[in-house]
C-alpha positions in Angstrom: -97.0 12.4 2.0 -94.7 13.6 -0.8 -97.7 14.3 -3.1 -99.5 16.4 -0.5 -96.5 18.4 0.5 -95.7 18.9 -3.2 -99.2 20.1 -3.9 -99.1 22.6 -1.0 -95.7 23.9 -2.2 -96.9 24.2 -5.8 -100.1 26.0 -4.8 -98.3 28.4 -2.5 -95.6 29.0 -5.2 -98.3 29.8 -7.7 -100.1 32.3 -5.4 -96.9 34.0 -4.3 -95.7 34.1 -7.8 -98.9 35.9 -9.0 -98.7 38.3 -6.1 -95.0 39.1 -6.7 -95.6 39.6 -10.5 -98.5 41.9 -9.8 -96.5 43.9 -7.3 -93.5 44.3 -9.6 -95.6 45.1 -12.6 -97.7 47.6 -10.7 -94.5 49.2 -9.4 -93.1 49.6 -12.9 -96.4 50.9 -14.1 -96.5 53.6 -11.4 -92.9 54.5 -12.1 -93.6 54.9 -15.8 -96.6 57.1 -15.1 -94.7 59.2 -12.7 -91.8 59.5 -15.2 -94.1 60.4 -18.0 -95.9 63.0 -15.9 -92.6 64.7 -15.0 -92.6 63.7 -11.3 -89.5 61.6 -11.7 -86.3 62.5 -13.7 -84.3 59.3 -14.5 -80.5 59.7 -14.9 -80.1 57.0 -17.5 -76.3 57.3 -17.6 -76.1 56.5 -13.9 -78.6 53.6 -14.3 -76.4 52.2 -17.1 -73.2 52.5 -15.0 -74.9 50.9 -12.0 -76.2 48.0 -14.1 -72.8 47.4 -15.6 -71.2 47.4 -12.1 -73.8 45.0 -10.9 -73.2 42.6 -13.8 -69.5 42.6 -13.0 -70.1 41.8 -9.4 -72.6 39.0 -10.3 -70.1 37.4 -12.8 -67.4 37.5 -10.1 -69.6 35.9 -7.5 -70.9 33.3 -10.0 -67.4 32.2 -10.8 -66.6 31.8 -7.1 -69.7 29.8 -6.3 -69.6 27.2 -9.1 -68.0 24.5 -7.0 -70.6 25.1 -4.3 -73.4 24.8 -6.8 -72.0 21.6 -8.2 -71.8 20.1 -4.8 -75.4 21.1 -4.0 -76.6 19.6 -7.2 -74.7 16.4 -6.5 -76.1 16.1 -3.0 -79.7 16.8 -4.3 -79.5 14.2 -7.0 -78.2 11.6 -4.4 -81.2 12.5 -2.2 -83.6 12.1 -5.0 -82.1 8.8 -6.1 -82.3 7.4 -2.5 -85.9 8.7 -2.0 -87.4 8.3 -5.5 -90.9 7.5 -4.3 -91.1 10.6 -2.0 -89.4 12.7 -4.6 -91.7 11.5 -7.4 -94.8 12.2 -5.3 -93.5 15.6 -4.4 -92.8 16.5 -8.0 -96.2 15.3 -9.1 -98.0 17.1 -6.3 -96.0 20.3 -7.0 -97.1 20.2 -10.7 -100.7 19.6 -9.6 -100.5 22.5 -7.1 -99.2 24.8 -9.8 -102.1 23.8 -12.1 -104.8 24.3 -9.5 
């Protein structure tokens, strides 16, 4: 059961990943073409300011959520240890799903 669900998850992860990468890459390509053609004017100073603000917020949130992440990791490792056969099958199936 773990292997089958792992394979399904891996297969879907692969397909969704390819679709997301294509969408993001295509979006960037269209933005570059529009910028080069003069249709879009980018305010790079504002972009830099917004990116710096986002980095500050992410660092602040990351520092707050460290205990929660450690707790989640501990609970996950306990689950894997208790259900090693199911977890091993899922992991193997997931890797096979990614490869197919």
